VOROMI-395824 format. One line per field, with one value per residue (C-alpha): residue in one letter; x, y, z. Coordinates in nm, 3 decimals. Layout:
# residues N
residuo: [a  ...]
u: [X  ...]
v: [Y  ...]
w: [Z  ...]
END
This chain:
# residues 543
residuo: [g  a  s  v  e  d  v  t  l  n  a  a  a  g  d  v  t  v  g  q  i  g  a  a  a  v  e  i  n  d  v  t  i  t  g  t  t  i  n  l  g  g  n  i  n  t  d  d  d  g  g  a  v  g  d  v  d  l  n  g  a  v  v  l  t  n  n  v  e  i  n  t  s  a  g  n  g  t  v  d  l  s  s  t  l  n  g  a  q  t  f  a  i  s  s  g  s  g  a  i  a  i  q  g  v  t  g  g  t  t  a  l  t  s  l  t  i  n  a  a  g  t  g  t  i  e  v  t  n  i  g  a  g  a  a  g  v  t  g  a  t  a  i  g  n  a  a  t  t  t  l  t  l  d  g  t  v  y  n  t  d  g  t  q  t  y  t  a  t  a  a  g  a  g  n  n  i  s  l  t  a  g  a  d  v  t  f  t  s  s  a  d  a  i  t  f  g  t  a  n  i  l  l  g  n  g  s  d  l  v  v  t  t  g  s  g  a  g  n  i  g  v  v  a  i  t  g  t  s  v  e  d  v  t  l  s  a  g  t  g  n  v  t  v  g  v  i  g  a  a  a  a  q  i  n  d  v  t  l  s  g  t  t  i  n  l  g  g  n  i  n  t  d  n  d  g  t  d  l  g  d  v  d  i  n  g  a  v  a  l  a  a  d  v  t  i  d  t  s  a  g  d  g  t  v  n  l  s  s  t  v  d  n  a  r  n  f  d  i  a  s  g  a  g  a  v  v  i  t  g  g  i  g  l  t  t  a  l  t  t  l  d  i  n  n  a  a  g  a  a  t  i  l  l  s  a  d  i  g  d  t  t  v  g  v  t  g  a  t  r  i  g  n  a  n  t  a  t  l  t  l  g  g  d  n  f  r  t  t  g  a  q  t  y  t  a  a  a  g  n  n  i  n  l  s  s  g  a  a  t  t  f  t  t  a  n  t  a  v  a  f  g  t  g  t  v  v  l  a  n  t  t  d  l  v  v  n  s  t  g  g  d  i  s  v  v  a  i  k  g  f  s  v  e  d  v  t  l  n  a  v  g  g  d  v  t  v  g  a  i  g  a  v  d  g  e  i  n  d  v  t  i  t  g  a  t  i  n  l  g  g  n  i  n  t  e  n  s  g  g  a  g  t  g  g  d  v  d  i  n  g  n  v  i  l  t  a  a  v  t  i  d  t  t  d  s  a  v  g  n  f  d  g  t  f  d  i  s  g  t  v  d  g]
u: [2.018  2.094  1.838  1.654  1.457  1.213  1.278  0.996  1.072  0.757  0.798  0.459  0.496  0.843  1.173  1.379  1.759  1.920  2.249  2.316  2.043  2.183  2.557  2.496  2.220  2.069  2.054  1.739  1.402  1.139  1.225  0.955  1.051  0.790  0.845  0.818  1.188  1.398  1.769  1.951  2.316  2.398  2.315  2.007  2.050  1.757  1.688  1.403  1.301  1.122  0.797  0.843  1.101  1.273  1.081  1.193  0.925  1.035  0.730  0.850  1.095  1.436  1.752  2.083  2.346  2.597  2.639  2.357  2.274  1.945  2.000  1.707  1.834  1.914  1.541  1.407  1.232  1.050  1.174  0.921  1.001  0.677  0.814  1.113  1.480  1.754  2.116  2.455  2.548  2.555  2.237  2.188  1.916  1.952  1.632  1.675  1.323  1.161  0.966  1.108  0.905  1.028  0.712  0.853  1.102  1.466  1.712  1.447  1.599  1.956  2.099  2.234  2.591  2.492  2.188  2.200  1.894  1.920  2.241  2.121  1.789  1.448  1.239  1.003  1.107  0.898  1.063  0.891  1.075  1.451  1.539  1.325  1.456  1.799  1.969  1.857  2.177  2.521  2.688  2.577  2.220  2.175  1.833  1.755  1.938  1.874  1.674  1.451  1.093  0.951  1.083  0.805  0.897  0.578  0.718  0.761  1.117  1.443  1.717  2.075  2.426  2.570  2.499  2.156  2.099  1.757  1.741  1.482  1.437  1.360  1.134  0.780  0.691  0.994  0.797  0.927  1.040  0.707  0.646  0.304  0.273  0.016  0.212  0.549  0.826  1.162  1.505  1.783  2.159  2.448  2.642  2.623  2.491  2.132  2.070  1.762  1.895  1.772  1.399  1.172  1.023  0.643  0.483  0.157  -0.142  -0.034  0.320  0.530  0.903  1.167  1.534  1.795  2.163  2.222  2.449  2.752  2.850  2.606  2.497  2.143  2.073  1.729  1.652  1.303  0.997  0.634  0.344  -0.011  -0.209  0.017  0.266  0.555  0.923  1.207  1.568  1.820  2.187  2.354  2.693  2.657  2.507  2.162  2.125  1.768  1.580  1.214  0.997  0.634  0.591  0.282  0.074  -0.149  0.135  0.358  0.292  0.579  0.940  1.241  1.594  1.894  2.265  2.593  2.517  2.179  2.225  1.892  1.839  1.469  1.160  0.978  0.599  0.389  0.026  -0.198  -0.309  -0.595  -0.377  -0.019  0.031  0.312  0.614  0.965  1.258  1.608  1.874  2.214  2.399  2.199  2.389  2.165  2.229  1.957  1.712  1.487  1.146  1.017  0.640  0.434  0.164  -0.107  -0.118  0.053  0.340  0.642  0.989  1.288  1.649  1.891  2.211  2.359  2.238  2.489  2.551  2.483  2.116  1.778  1.620  1.256  1.033  0.653  0.490  0.151  0.084  0.363  0.658  0.993  1.321  1.672  1.922  2.248  2.404  2.305  2.566  2.859  3.065  2.908  2.662  2.306  2.176  1.848  1.664  1.287  1.101  0.724  0.771  0.453  0.210  0.171  0.121  0.385  0.652  1.004  1.325  1.672  1.903  2.234  2.396  2.337  2.695  2.952  3.284  3.176  2.846  2.575  2.333  2.434  2.083  1.769  1.685  1.315  1.197  0.843  0.539  0.283  0.101  0.408  0.328  0.685  1.023  1.317  1.675  1.924  2.244  2.471  2.576  2.345  2.567  2.440  2.517  2.151  1.870  1.744  1.377  1.249  0.874  0.630  0.286  0.240  0.353  0.666  0.721  1.070  1.295  1.674  1.793  2.167  2.267  2.549  2.579  2.376  2.491  2.305  2.532  2.460  2.653  2.472  2.133  1.837  1.775  1.411  1.230  0.863  0.529  0.654  0.860  1.221  1.272  1.629  1.687  1.914  2.259  2.158  2.275  2.147  2.388  2.274  2.536  2.387  2.687  2.461  2.135  1.823  1.736  1.379  1.256  0.897  1.008  1.270  1.233  1.511  1.526  1.812  1.950  2.084  2.258  2.113  2.328  2.164  2.428  2.307  2.604  2.463  2.131  1.823  1.704  1.336  1.261  0.977  0.997  1.325  1.267  0.904  1.000  1.310  1.529  1.510  1.773  2.122  2.316  2.152  2.352  2.174  2.364  2.223  2.164  1.812  1.682  1.302  1.202  0.852  0.858  1.007  1.357  1.401  1.744  1.887  2.228  2.359  2.560  2.837  3.003  3.032  2.738  2.466  2.235  2.366  2.177  2.384  2.199  2.429  2.228  1.936  1.625  1.270  1.001  0.719  0.538  0.562  0.890  1.037  1.398  1.457  1.807  1.754  1.812  1.641  1.822  2.051  2.415  2.341  2.431  2.205  2.286  2.409  2.212  2.359  2.209  2.464  2.224  1.899  1.559  1.238  0.883]
v: [-0.605  -0.723  -0.997  -1.084  -0.762  -0.699  -0.449  -0.280  -0.017  0.111  0.384  0.313  0.468  0.594  0.413  0.234  0.229  0.002  -0.174  -0.471  -0.585  -0.813  -0.869  -1.226  -1.455  -1.394  -1.018  -0.979  -1.155  -1.062  -0.810  -0.633  -0.372  -0.194  0.061  0.125  0.044  -0.130  -0.061  -0.343  -0.279  -0.552  -0.891  -0.972  -1.228  -1.335  -1.584  -1.734  -1.534  -1.827  -1.738  -1.582  -1.764  -1.467  -1.413  -1.166  -0.988  -0.747  -0.571  -0.375  -0.389  -0.494  -0.334  -0.478  -0.211  -0.462  -0.837  -0.961  -1.277  -1.319  -1.585  -1.699  -2.052  -2.004  -1.982  -2.137  -1.812  -1.762  -1.528  -1.353  -1.103  -0.960  -0.799  -0.781  -0.835  -0.650  -0.538  -0.651  -0.817  -1.165  -1.268  -1.564  -1.693  -1.952  -2.034  -2.377  -2.521  -2.182  -2.134  -1.903  -1.714  -1.469  -1.336  -1.100  -1.126  -1.170  -0.971  -0.846  -0.495  -0.544  -0.896  -1.036  -1.169  -1.492  -1.640  -1.906  -2.022  -2.280  -2.466  -2.655  -2.682  -2.835  -2.524  -2.507  -2.266  -2.073  -1.865  -1.675  -1.565  -1.515  -1.267  -1.201  -1.144  -1.101  -1.302  -1.237  -1.373  -1.344  -1.610  -1.931  -1.993  -2.267  -2.314  -2.586  -2.895  -3.267  -3.199  -2.921  -3.037  -2.886  -2.641  -2.462  -2.271  -2.083  -1.851  -1.900  -1.770  -1.876  -1.707  -1.681  -1.639  -1.898  -2.247  -2.327  -2.596  -2.676  -2.941  -3.092  -3.410  -3.745  -3.832  -3.956  -4.001  -3.787  -3.529  -3.236  -2.986  -2.842  -2.624  -2.464  -2.173  -2.344  -2.227  -2.299  -2.282  -2.204  -2.240  -2.071  -2.039  -1.937  -2.264  -2.327  -2.641  -2.661  -2.934  -3.055  -3.267  -3.547  -3.489  -3.547  -3.253  -3.240  -3.048  -2.887  -2.877  -2.706  -2.639  -2.755  -2.779  -2.617  -2.628  -2.481  -2.413  -2.245  -2.362  -2.421  -2.705  -2.659  -2.993  -3.066  -3.308  -3.421  -3.703  -3.769  -3.585  -3.648  -3.480  -3.405  -3.369  -3.464  -3.177  -3.137  -3.181  -3.016  -3.049  -2.886  -2.889  -2.758  -2.932  -3.038  -3.362  -3.445  -3.685  -3.777  -4.053  -4.150  -3.912  -3.991  -4.269  -4.375  -4.272  -3.961  -3.767  -3.651  -3.547  -3.465  -3.520  -3.364  -3.429  -3.271  -3.283  -3.445  -3.744  -3.830  -4.040  -4.220  -4.359  -4.444  -4.513  -4.255  -4.282  -4.042  -3.994  -3.795  -3.452  -3.427  -3.265  -3.388  -3.763  -3.781  -3.797  -3.868  -3.703  -3.775  -3.575  -3.703  -4.025  -4.230  -4.390  -4.621  -4.576  -4.828  -5.061  -4.830  -4.859  -4.578  -4.625  -4.388  -4.645  -4.476  -4.189  -4.353  -4.106  -4.137  -4.227  -4.072  -4.129  -3.925  -4.102  -4.412  -4.626  -4.795  -4.964  -5.301  -5.251  -5.374  -5.129  -5.147  -4.930  -4.961  -4.700  -4.834  -4.676  -4.418  -4.454  -4.557  -4.430  -4.500  -4.324  -4.426  -4.763  -4.977  -5.124  -5.003  -4.907  -5.116  -5.393  -5.372  -5.659  -5.697  -5.497  -5.504  -5.270  -5.315  -5.691  -5.743  -5.513  -5.204  -5.134  -4.861  -4.849  -4.915  -4.783  -4.878  -4.675  -4.819  -5.131  -5.338  -5.403  -5.417  -5.593  -5.656  -5.772  -5.505  -5.699  -5.984  -6.117  -6.137  -5.886  -5.874  -5.609  -5.577  -5.801  -5.945  -5.609  -5.390  -5.199  -5.202  -5.283  -5.123  -5.219  -4.976  -5.105  -5.368  -5.550  -5.695  -5.884  -6.024  -6.308  -6.380  -6.468  -6.216  -6.191  -5.944  -5.940  -5.736  -5.776  -6.031  -5.906  -5.728  -5.553  -5.639  -5.413  -5.434  -5.106  -5.061  -5.103  -5.336  -5.692  -5.704  -5.961  -6.100  -6.284  -6.469  -6.708  -7.041  -6.872  -6.837  -6.574  -6.542  -6.317  -6.360  -6.309  -6.056  -6.118  -5.995  -5.749  -5.682  -5.334  -5.278  -5.443  -5.544  -5.904  -6.104  -6.302  -6.483  -6.660  -6.818  -7.047  -7.329  -7.152  -7.213  -6.973  -6.910  -6.681  -6.659  -6.552  -6.342  -6.102  -5.925  -5.604  -5.653  -6.008  -5.993  -6.289  -6.489  -6.682  -6.862  -7.043  -7.225  -7.466  -7.742  -7.568  -7.597  -7.359  -7.302  -7.084  -7.013  -6.871  -6.710  -6.485  -6.467  -6.415  -6.400  -6.093  -6.076  -6.315  -6.420  -6.685  -6.877  -7.072  -7.251  -7.452  -7.642  -7.982  -7.983  -7.747  -7.708  -7.576  -7.428  -7.235  -7.200  -7.069  -6.852  -6.719  -6.526  -6.446  -6.110  -6.064  -6.272  -6.606  -6.722  -6.512  -6.747  -6.756  -7.077  -7.262  -7.458  -7.642  -7.799  -8.030  -8.269  -8.119  -8.165  -8.029  -7.863  -7.763  -7.831  -7.668  -7.565  -7.455  -7.259  -7.135  -7.089  -6.754  -6.696  -6.370  -6.389  -6.421  -6.501  -6.827  -7.064  -7.119  -7.445  -7.643  -7.864  -8.044  -8.217  -8.426  -8.616  -8.488  -8.593  -8.474]
w: [0.778  1.130  1.186  0.861  0.820  0.530  0.250  0.056  -0.209  -0.381  -0.642  -0.803  -1.150  -1.072  -1.101  -0.838  -0.840  -0.583  -0.521  -0.299  -0.058  0.210  0.191  0.305  0.428  0.776  0.707  0.497  0.484  0.222  -0.053  -0.254  -0.515  -0.729  -1.002  -1.373  -1.406  -1.142  -1.188  -1.008  -0.930  -0.679  -0.535  -0.327  -0.044  0.175  0.454  0.656  0.964  1.120  0.948  0.604  0.391  0.228  -0.095  -0.363  -0.569  -0.843  -0.988  -1.288  -1.576  -1.441  -1.584  -1.469  -1.404  -1.268  -1.241  -1.016  -0.824  -0.638  -0.371  -0.157  -0.104  0.269  0.341  0.017  -0.074  -0.401  -0.676  -0.898  -1.177  -1.309  -1.623  -1.855  -1.772  -1.962  -1.932  -2.060  -1.730  -1.581  -1.397  -1.166  -0.935  -0.658  -0.470  -0.313  -0.312  -0.374  -0.695  -0.963  -1.226  -1.488  -1.648  -1.912  -2.197  -2.095  -2.307  -2.546  -2.554  -2.428  -2.413  -2.089  -2.095  -1.916  -1.744  -1.471  -1.277  -0.999  -1.066  -0.757  -0.575  -0.634  -0.691  -0.986  -1.261  -1.511  -1.785  -2.062  -2.376  -2.402  -2.678  -2.981  -3.332  -3.174  -2.902  -2.545  -2.391  -2.553  -2.337  -2.170  -2.057  -1.795  -1.640  -1.388  -1.269  -1.228  -0.909  -1.048  -0.988  -1.307  -1.565  -1.752  -2.067  -2.155  -2.419  -2.792  -2.843  -2.673  -2.875  -2.749  -2.888  -2.647  -2.527  -2.385  -2.122  -1.977  -1.705  -1.469  -1.272  -1.433  -1.139  -1.192  -1.558  -1.639  -1.841  -1.637  -1.901  -2.015  -2.321  -2.279  -2.526  -2.748  -3.054  -3.216  -2.953  -3.114  -2.954  -3.153  -3.113  -3.337  -3.377  -2.999  -2.832  -2.710  -2.453  -2.268  -1.983  -1.755  -1.804  -2.103  -2.290  -2.269  -2.554  -2.445  -2.678  -3.002  -2.877  -3.172  -3.095  -3.318  -3.218  -3.451  -3.393  -3.729  -4.007  -3.784  -3.554  -3.266  -3.121  -3.000  -2.715  -2.598  -2.354  -2.491  -2.625  -2.536  -2.715  -2.611  -2.935  -3.231  -3.213  -3.461  -3.373  -3.568  -3.451  -3.686  -3.584  -3.900  -3.919  -3.556  -3.428  -3.291  -2.997  -2.907  -2.730  -2.765  -2.969  -2.898  -2.644  -2.838  -3.137  -3.102  -2.938  -3.225  -3.585  -3.824  -3.713  -3.887  -3.758  -3.934  -3.858  -3.952  -3.728  -3.580  -3.265  -3.222  -2.874  -2.878  -3.083  -3.294  -3.306  -3.515  -3.609  -3.844  -3.717  -3.966  -4.232  -4.205  -4.191  -3.938  -4.170  -4.038  -4.220  -4.093  -4.272  -4.167  -4.089  -3.837  -3.550  -3.348  -2.974  -2.879  -3.048  -3.252  -3.417  -3.636  -3.651  -3.866  -3.942  -3.731  -3.981  -4.282  -4.264  -4.488  -4.358  -4.533  -4.425  -4.635  -4.539  -4.376  -4.083  -3.851  -3.514  -3.356  -3.274  -3.395  -3.641  -3.750  -3.965  -3.983  -4.209  -4.311  -4.652  -4.614  -4.852  -4.703  -4.852  -4.719  -4.942  -4.775  -4.707  -4.409  -4.175  -4.383  -4.076  -3.799  -3.877  -3.747  -3.534  -3.726  -3.993  -4.044  -4.280  -4.309  -4.283  -4.080  -4.263  -4.482  -4.851  -4.884  -5.148  -5.017  -5.172  -5.050  -5.272  -5.153  -5.010  -4.698  -4.597  -4.872  -4.836  -4.474  -4.325  -4.290  -4.065  -3.835  -3.778  -3.988  -4.262  -4.352  -4.594  -4.725  -4.712  -4.952  -4.966  -5.031  -5.352  -5.483  -5.331  -5.510  -5.424  -5.577  -5.420  -5.567  -5.246  -4.983  -4.738  -4.408  -4.171  -4.104  -4.342  -4.597  -4.699  -4.960  -5.026  -5.234  -5.385  -5.662  -6.001  -6.119  -5.789  -5.660  -5.864  -5.876  -6.025  -5.968  -6.333  -6.222  -6.094  -5.772  -5.518  -5.217  -4.973  -4.648  -4.425  -4.454  -4.411  -4.646  -4.909  -5.015  -5.263  -5.180  -5.359  -5.613  -5.924  -5.927  -6.214  -6.329  -6.467  -6.767  -6.704  -6.349  -6.324  -6.026  -5.806  -5.490  -5.276  -4.965  -4.891  -4.777  -4.703  -4.911  -5.194  -5.309  -5.586  -5.717  -6.065  -6.243  -6.535  -6.719  -6.919  -7.163  -7.134  -6.778  -6.612  -6.323  -6.072  -5.778  -5.569  -5.258  -5.247  -5.021  -4.970  -5.190  -5.461  -5.537  -5.837  -6.078  -6.429  -6.533  -6.833  -6.936  -7.301  -7.519  -7.482  -7.102  -6.966  -7.079  -6.885  -6.598  -6.339  -6.055  -5.792  -5.495  -5.339  -5.483  -5.752  -5.737  -6.079  -6.098  -6.425  -6.770  -6.838  -7.146  -7.242  -7.534  -7.679  -7.559  -7.878  -8.037  -7.975  -7.612  -7.494  -7.604  -7.301  -7.144  -6.870  -6.613  -6.339  -6.082  -5.857  -5.862  -6.024  -5.899  -6.131  -5.936  -6.259  -6.631  -6.738  -7.074  -7.095  -7.417  -7.501  -7.875  -8.043  -8.376  -8.452  -8.756  -8.651  -8.286  -8.117  -7.927  -7.562  -7.413  -7.155  -6.881  -6.579  -6.357  -6.148  -6.174  -6.291  -6.115  -6.076]
END
């Protein structure tokens, strides 16, 4: 063109084959091409003519016969593709503030080699499916930028064999990457990263999100996810990592959440709710690295919370699950100590299982650890080291509901802070000896039961110890050692020989005793050949 002229090519039911239209801006204004198939073999450049802004309308199935860029950014013209887009070529669109819409499947028949839409510019973008059963782009896909007003993905399939990056502005509420299909929306790559940048993803009604990078090391990155009507979220990175912020700003937005990868970088809260069938479960399969203070709250729907591996980093970590069971299989704070740890400490009747340690040779939580409450059905601690700087509180419903199950000596250690086992009785599984070292903090235990003559050591040093019955009957507890400034005894102590001389079920109380109930200490063993245990109190007895 010479002075931004219009171009209209209308083949109706025929085909259009065309090369470059406008070698540069200021040559061509509006471009309209109509045909059954539009064979594009060159770039299209448009500009504003002072009235029309240089729109490009392609009405028909587009086949790329060469690398193509449609650039309307000089005049901020719109770009609209009414149908499919195919061809093993690179394809790019730059529209400035002009809206972009690709209405048909991209790469559904022949995959593009790369796809770039608005690396700069504020124009809204709408893209339907990319690929189908096979990849629709073999190289990189990059759609939108940090200034894109809204990015609407209204298809159900986005399948490529390269990286995928979807970006929009964080302005306003930030929910500017919209998924609107009303059905499962699946993003798939072959061990390549899939990233949703700057903006939050907004899941339209019924638009469940599935992102999978295959079994290889494709990372997944998501700023945040907001739901409309309890949609599901599945992010599966294979051996790659998942990085995600808030999932569900409040209840009633998100239903089930499944995150899988080598490392799960959690940078925000997860809130789920019941959708009428599913409860809003959270399954995290991979080592959790806290990138911010995080609360996982499934209590609105009583969803379960299952963490398959470790939890680390100096952040506050809370779980509230209502009646949904909580399971953490890996150790907590083994690499980097958490700041605080709360699991259903305020409410909820769910069972809680911690299968491994909190800390180990180093501290696992620097602040308070509070696990369970007086309604917790059962609290099972399967690790053998629970080491914190701050106070530790473990609580379950009254009865034999705090279970130590490691099968080895299980040690609770703090740094001059309290250790408390509340409401429920501590039950020691076979060969699970109990050791509590508070190094000056108070120790309190409602009661302790053994399984096969386990040992009990409660060492508060200069702190106080408050304990109820230790061993409801013979055959439960072997040696008992209690050390503190004041020992508040509120129940009987029954011990038994664990077999042979020197294993007689001795009771050593090092400190001044105050009786808070009638107490009998029984170290006798009636079994033939067994020895009776010794009994020693180093201080006074009152009460």
